[in-house]
C-alpha positions as CSV (number, residue, x, y, z in Angstrom):
1,M,-43.5,73.9,-84.0
2,P,-42.4,76.8,-81.9
3,Y,-38.8,77.2,-80.6
4,I,-38.7,77.1,-76.9
5,L,-36.4,79.0,-74.7
6,S,-36.1,78.7,-70.8
7,T,-34.1,80.7,-68.4
8,V,-33.2,79.7,-64.8
9,N,-30.8,80.8,-62.1
10,V,-29.5,77.4,-61.0
11,N,-28.2,78.7,-57.7
12,G,-24.8,76.6,-58.2
13,V,-24.8,74.2,-61.0
14,R,-23.0,71.4,-59.2
15,A,-25.6,71.3,-56.4
16,A,-28.5,71.7,-58.9
17,A,-27.3,68.9,-61.0
18,G,-27.6,66.7,-57.9
19,K,-31.1,67.8,-56.9
20,G,-33.0,67.7,-60.2
21,L,-31.5,70.1,-62.9
22,L,-30.3,67.0,-65.0
23,A,-33.7,65.4,-64.7
24,W,-35.4,68.7,-65.9
25,L,-33.0,68.8,-68.7
26,A,-33.8,65.4,-69.7
27,R,-37.4,66.0,-70.0
28,T,-37.7,69.7,-71.1
29,E,-38.9,70.6,-74.6
30,A,-36.7,73.7,-74.6
31,D,-34.3,74.1,-77.6
32,I,-32.3,76.8,-75.8
33,V,-31.7,77.1,-71.9
34,C,-30.1,80.1,-70.3
35,L,-28.3,79.5,-67.1
36,Q,-27.3,82.0,-64.3
37,E,-25.2,81.7,-61.2
38,T,-23.4,78.4,-62.1
39,R,-20.8,79.4,-59.5
40,A,-18.3,77.2,-61.3
41,D,-15.5,77.2,-63.8
42,D,-15.8,75.8,-67.4
43,A,-14.5,72.5,-66.6
44,Q,-16.7,72.0,-63.4
45,V,-19.8,73.1,-65.3
46,A,-19.0,70.6,-68.2
47,A,-18.6,67.8,-65.6
48,A,-21.7,68.8,-63.7
49,L,-23.8,68.7,-67.0
50,A,-21.9,65.8,-68.6
51,P,-25.1,63.6,-68.9
52,A,-26.9,66.4,-70.5
53,L,-23.9,67.1,-72.9
54,D,-23.8,63.4,-73.7
55,D,-27.5,63.6,-74.5
56,G,-27.1,66.1,-77.3
57,W,-26.9,69.4,-75.5
58,S,-24.2,71.8,-76.5
59,L,-22.8,74.3,-74.0
60,A,-21.3,77.8,-74.0
61,H,-20.2,79.2,-70.7
62,A,-18.7,82.5,-69.2
63,E,-17.0,81.4,-65.9
64,P,-17.1,83.6,-62.9
65,G,-14.3,86.2,-62.2
66,A,-14.5,85.4,-58.5
67,K,-14.9,82.0,-57.0
68,G,-18.4,80.8,-56.1
69,R,-20.0,83.9,-57.7
70,A,-21.8,84.6,-60.9
71,G,-21.1,82.5,-64.0
72,V,-23.7,82.2,-67.0
73,G,-24.3,79.8,-69.6
74,V,-26.3,78.7,-72.7
75,L,-27.4,75.2,-73.4
76,A,-28.7,74.4,-76.9
77,R,-29.9,71.6,-79.0
78,R,-29.2,73.6,-82.2
79,P,-25.9,74.8,-83.8
80,M,-24.3,78.0,-82.3
81,R,-22.7,80.3,-85.0
82,S,-20.8,82.5,-82.6
83,V,-20.3,83.1,-78.9
84,R,-19.5,86.4,-77.2
85,I,-18.3,86.3,-73.6
86,G,-18.7,89.6,-71.7
87,I,-20.5,92.8,-72.9
88,E,-17.4,94.9,-73.7
89,P,-13.9,93.6,-74.1
90,G,-11.7,95.1,-71.5
91,S,-14.4,96.6,-69.5
92,E,-14.9,96.3,-65.8
93,F,-17.2,93.4,-66.2
94,A,-15.6,91.6,-69.1
95,T,-14.4,88.5,-67.1
96,T,-17.1,88.5,-64.3
97,G,-19.2,85.7,-65.7
98,R,-22.4,87.9,-65.9
99,Y,-23.1,88.0,-69.6
100,L,-22.9,85.6,-72.5
101,E,-24.2,86.1,-76.0
102,V,-24.9,83.3,-78.6
103,E,-25.9,83.7,-82.2
104,F,-28.0,81.1,-83.8
105,D,-29.3,81.1,-87.3
106,E,-32.7,82.5,-86.4
107,V,-31.9,84.8,-83.4
108,T,-29.3,86.0,-81.0
109,V,-29.7,84.9,-77.4
110,A,-28.1,86.4,-74.4
111,S,-27.9,85.0,-70.9
112,V,-27.5,87.8,-68.3
113,Y,-27.0,87.8,-64.6
114,V,-27.4,91.2,-62.8
115,H,-26.2,90.9,-59.2
116,T,-28.0,91.7,-56.2
117,G,-27.1,95.2,-54.9
118,E,-27.5,96.9,-51.5
119,A,-29.2,100.3,-51.3
120,D,-26.7,103.2,-50.8
121,T,-23.4,101.1,-50.8
122,P,-20.6,100.6,-53.4
123,R,-22.3,97.3,-54.3
124,Q,-25.3,99.2,-55.5
125,D,-23.1,101.6,-57.5
126,E,-21.4,98.6,-59.1
127,K,-24.9,97.3,-60.1
128,Y,-25.8,100.5,-61.8
129,R,-22.4,100.6,-63.7
130,F,-23.2,97.2,-65.0
131,L,-26.8,98.1,-66.0
132,D,-25.4,101.1,-67.9
133,E,-23.0,98.8,-69.8
134,L,-25.8,96.3,-70.5
135,A,-28.1,99.2,-71.8
136,A,-25.4,100.2,-74.2
137,R,-25.1,96.7,-75.5
138,M,-28.9,96.2,-75.9
139,S,-29.2,99.5,-77.7
140,T,-27.0,97.9,-80.5
141,R,-29.2,94.9,-80.9
142,T,-32.1,96.2,-83.2
143,D,-33.5,92.9,-84.4
144,A,-33.8,89.1,-83.7
145,F,-32.5,89.5,-80.2
146,V,-33.6,87.9,-76.9
147,I,-32.0,88.5,-73.6
148,A,-33.0,86.3,-70.6
149,G,-31.8,85.9,-67.1
150,D,-31.9,86.9,-63.5
151,W,-32.2,90.7,-63.5
152,N,-32.7,91.1,-59.7
153,I,-35.1,93.8,-60.4
154,A,-38.8,93.6,-59.9
155,H,-40.3,96.0,-62.3
156,T,-43.7,96.9,-60.9
157,E,-45.8,96.3,-57.7
158,R,-47.3,93.4,-59.5
159,D,-43.8,91.7,-59.7
160,L,-43.2,91.0,-56.0
161,K,-45.7,90.2,-53.3
162,N,-44.4,92.3,-50.4
163,W,-43.8,95.5,-52.4
164,K,-44.7,97.9,-49.6
165,G,-41.9,96.4,-47.5
166,N,-39.3,96.6,-50.3
167,L,-39.5,100.2,-51.4
168,K,-36.2,101.3,-50.2
169,K,-34.4,97.9,-50.8
170,S,-32.3,96.8,-53.9
171,G,-34.4,95.1,-56.5
172,F,-37.1,97.5,-56.2
173,L,-35.5,100.9,-56.1
174,P,-36.9,103.6,-58.2
175,A,-33.7,103.9,-60.3
176,E,-33.6,100.2,-61.0
177,R,-37.2,100.2,-62.1
178,A,-36.6,103.3,-64.2
179,W,-33.8,101.4,-66.0
180,L,-36.2,98.8,-67.0
181,D,-38.9,101.6,-68.1
182,R,-36.1,102.9,-70.4
183,Q,-35.4,99.5,-72.0
184,L,-39.2,99.0,-72.9
185,A,-39.4,102.4,-74.2
186,A,-36.4,101.8,-76.4
187,G,-38.3,98.9,-78.0
188,Y,-37.7,95.8,-75.9
189,V,-40.9,93.8,-74.8
190,D,-41.3,91.8,-71.5
191,V,-42.5,88.7,-73.2
192,V,-43.9,87.1,-70.0
193,R,-45.8,90.3,-69.0
194,E,-47.1,90.5,-72.5
195,L,-48.8,87.1,-72.2
196,H,-49.8,87.7,-68.6
197,P,-51.1,91.4,-68.5
198,E,-53.3,90.9,-65.5
199,G,-52.7,89.9,-61.9
200,D,-49.5,89.4,-59.8
201,G,-46.5,87.4,-61.0
202,P,-46.0,84.8,-62.1
203,F,-43.2,84.8,-59.6
204,S,-39.9,83.1,-60.3
205,W,-37.9,83.4,-57.0
206,W,-38.9,82.5,-53.5
207,S,-36.7,82.8,-50.4
208,Y,-35.7,79.5,-48.6
209,R,-36.6,81.2,-45.4
210,G,-40.0,80.7,-43.7
211,R,-42.9,79.6,-45.9
212,A,-42.2,81.9,-48.7
213,F,-42.5,79.3,-51.4
214,D,-45.6,77.6,-49.9
215,N,-47.4,81.1,-49.7
216,D,-46.1,82.2,-53.1
217,T,-44.6,85.3,-51.4
218,G,-42.1,85.7,-54.3
219,W,-40.5,88.1,-56.7
220,R,-40.6,88.1,-60.6
221,I,-36.9,88.9,-61.2
222,D,-36.2,86.3,-63.8
223,A,-37.4,87.7,-67.2
224,V,-37.1,87.2,-70.9
225,Y,-36.9,90.5,-73.1
226,A,-37.1,90.6,-76.7
227,T,-36.8,93.0,-79.7
228,K,-40.3,93.7,-81.1
229,D,-39.9,91.4,-84.2
230,I,-39.1,88.5,-82.1
231,A,-41.7,89.4,-79.3
232,S,-44.4,89.5,-81.8
233,T,-43.9,85.7,-82.4
234,V,-44.4,84.7,-78.8
235,V,-47.1,82.0,-78.4
236,S,-46.5,80.7,-74.8
237,A,-44.9,81.9,-71.4
238,V,-44.9,79.8,-68.2
239,T,-43.0,79.7,-65.0
240,E,-42.2,76.2,-64.0
241,K,-42.9,76.4,-60.2
242,A,-42.0,73.1,-58.5
243,A,-45.1,71.2,-57.2
244,T,-43.7,70.9,-53.6
245,Y,-40.9,72.8,-51.7
246,A,-39.2,69.5,-51.5
247,E,-39.0,69.1,-55.3
248,R,-37.2,72.5,-55.7
249,W,-33.6,72.1,-57.2
250,S,-33.0,76.0,-56.9
251,D,-34.6,79.1,-55.2
252,H,-35.5,80.3,-58.7
253,A,-38.0,78.4,-61.1
254,P,-37.4,78.1,-64.9
255,V,-39.2,80.6,-67.1
256,T,-40.1,79.1,-70.4
257,V,-41.3,80.9,-73.5
258,G,-42.4,79.6,-76.9
259,F,-41.6,81.5,-80.1
260,N,-42.4,81.1,-83.7
261,W,-39.5,83.4,-84.7
262,P,-38.6,83.9,-88.4
263,C,-35.7,82.1,-89.9
264,R,-32.6,84.2,-90.9
265,V,-30.6,82.9,-93.9
266,S,-27.5,81.1,-92.4
267,D,-24.0,81.3,-93.6
268,S,-21.0,79.3,-92.9
269,T,-19.6,81.6,-90.3
270,P,-17.7,79.4,-87.6
271,V,-18.2,79.7,-83.8
272,A,-16.0,82.4,-82.5
273,L,-15.3,83.7,-79.1
274,A,-15.5,87.4,-78.4
275,G,-15.3,89.6,-75.4
276,A,-13.0,89.3,-72.2
277,G,-10.1,90.8,-74.5
278,G,-11.0,88.6,-77.5
279,A,-12.2,89.8,-81.0
280,E,-15.4,89.0,-82.7
């Protein structure tokens, strides 16, 4: 049986829990779920997800550095060997709630939230600094590594509906797209695109404004990247778009990938926190 990983930006875990996230967790076949934009502290996330935790899910969470922004987590039905909060201890982004890395027996999984920028502003400069730090971390992971999340970058013209109208906007800027080019050149694989080489999308985010959802005028900004050894085991990749607008519990849809990844030999290493000033 394949191991199944999902990633979804919940757009506020407390709101999502009340609108359908808990029901989705109860029925999903995923073994691991990466969450982004929880927008809540550790205690609030645990409270919002209490029914899922009672049902057997375990949770690792990196709470936001600023109230109501960011926050990433990993839910799993399988034992966690270690947890790393933040990319680099003591860095600018160590406590911002944008990166969480969990080691399992067979694979290490990271949940990442790359914030939305704004072209030619300090916010875009901050986005580039975060991407630089993220690339440095990704370069150290040479095998059995999956990084999933909301990248807030559409890689090619096939990854957003209105690409002509967004050529000079954050999320589709040449420098952002070139950053993804470099990660692919370094050996990472966009596993959804690998299984869907033709056509537009599948999109994963649609604005709440207008009829973007109904018309499928979306962006593919939620993605799963994997090292080649893991990517070679991918057997399925789908975007779980809600059947109707009314059934949405986030402005993003879960992206779900099935793997037949190889098993690493486990040792008795206990779960340990790292990052945000901690030690591995």
